[in-house]
N, C-alpha and C positions, 0 to 999 in steps of 0.2 A: 760131868760130861760136857761135851761141846755142843754148841748150837749148830743146826744144819745151815748151810749157806744158801741164801735165796738168790738164785741166778737171775731172776727177773727184776732185781732191785734197780731202781733208777732214782736219782736224787729229785726231791720235790722242788718245784720252782713256782714262783708267783705268777709267771706268765701263762697265758692261755695256751693250750696244747696246739701244736701245729695241725692245720686242717689236713685231713686225709687226702691223698692224691687219688685220682681216678686211675683205674687199671690202664696201663699203656701210656700214661702221661709222662712226657719227657720235660726236663727243666728247659727253660727258654734261654738258650745260649746265644751270644752275640759274637760276630766275627771281627777280629782286628784287621784293619785294612793294610797294616804294615807287615804282619807275619802270617796271617791266614789262620791263626789259632782261635779257638772259641773260648769265651769267658762269660761269667755271669754278669748281669746288668750292673752290679755294684763294683765288680772288679775291672771291667773294661776301662772306665775313666782313669783308674789308677795305673793300669797296664800300659796304655798307649803312650804317655809321655816317657816312661822308662824304655819302652820298645823303640821309640823314636831316637832317644839318646844313644842307645846301643847301636842302632843301624847307622846313625850319623858317624859314630866312631869308626865303624867298619867301612863306611863309604869313603871317609877322608883318607883312610889308610890304603884303600884299594887303588889298583892301576886305573888311571882315567880312561884307558881304552876298553876296559872290561867291566868296570864297576856298575854300569847302568845308570839310570836317572837318580837324581838326588831324592831321598825320601821326603815326603811332604809332612810338614809340621801338623800335629793333631789340631792345633788352634785354627788352622786355615782350611781344614777339611769341611766341606759343605754338608756331608751326610751326618746329621745329628743323631745321637743315640735316641731311640724311641722312648718316649716318656710313658706311654700306655703299653705295658708289657702284656696285657691281656689280649691285645689284637695281634693274632698270628700273622696276618697279612703285612702289617707294618714291620714286624720283625723279619719276616721272609724277604721283604724288599730291601731292608737295611742290610741283611746278611748277603744278599745277592750283589748289591752295589759294592760292599766292602770286599767281597771275594773277587769281583772283577777288578777293583783297584789293586788288590794284592797281585793278581795275575799279570797286570800291566808292568809290574816292577821286576818280573822274572827275566833272566837273560837267556836268550836262545842260543843253542849250540850251532856253530857255523856249518857243521857237517850234516847233522840230521834234523835240526830245528827244534829238538826237544828243549823244554825250558827248565831252568834251574835257578835256585837262589843265587844272586850275584856274589 
């Protein structure tokens, strides 16, 4: 005969189990000032230089009349990634500042004023 398959099988690991999250807990995500997307605290420092390179290529190819302001290099941005991720107020302030920076890079429609990515 065959053995029944245990559907709850998980490989054993030497690391301690992940602490349980409280009900309603959301992961703390950080906003990229260049594209407005959210990333984890470990991913954002990796994402921003790549995002900057991509935007610079698009910016250089764009029409000078419509391409908008030159993207700012992540090395020169004054809004540092919060080191204490336990403080929701620091993260909220960081995200608000980065989202405002992102919004300033949007191009406004000449007819209606609605903003779009350049």
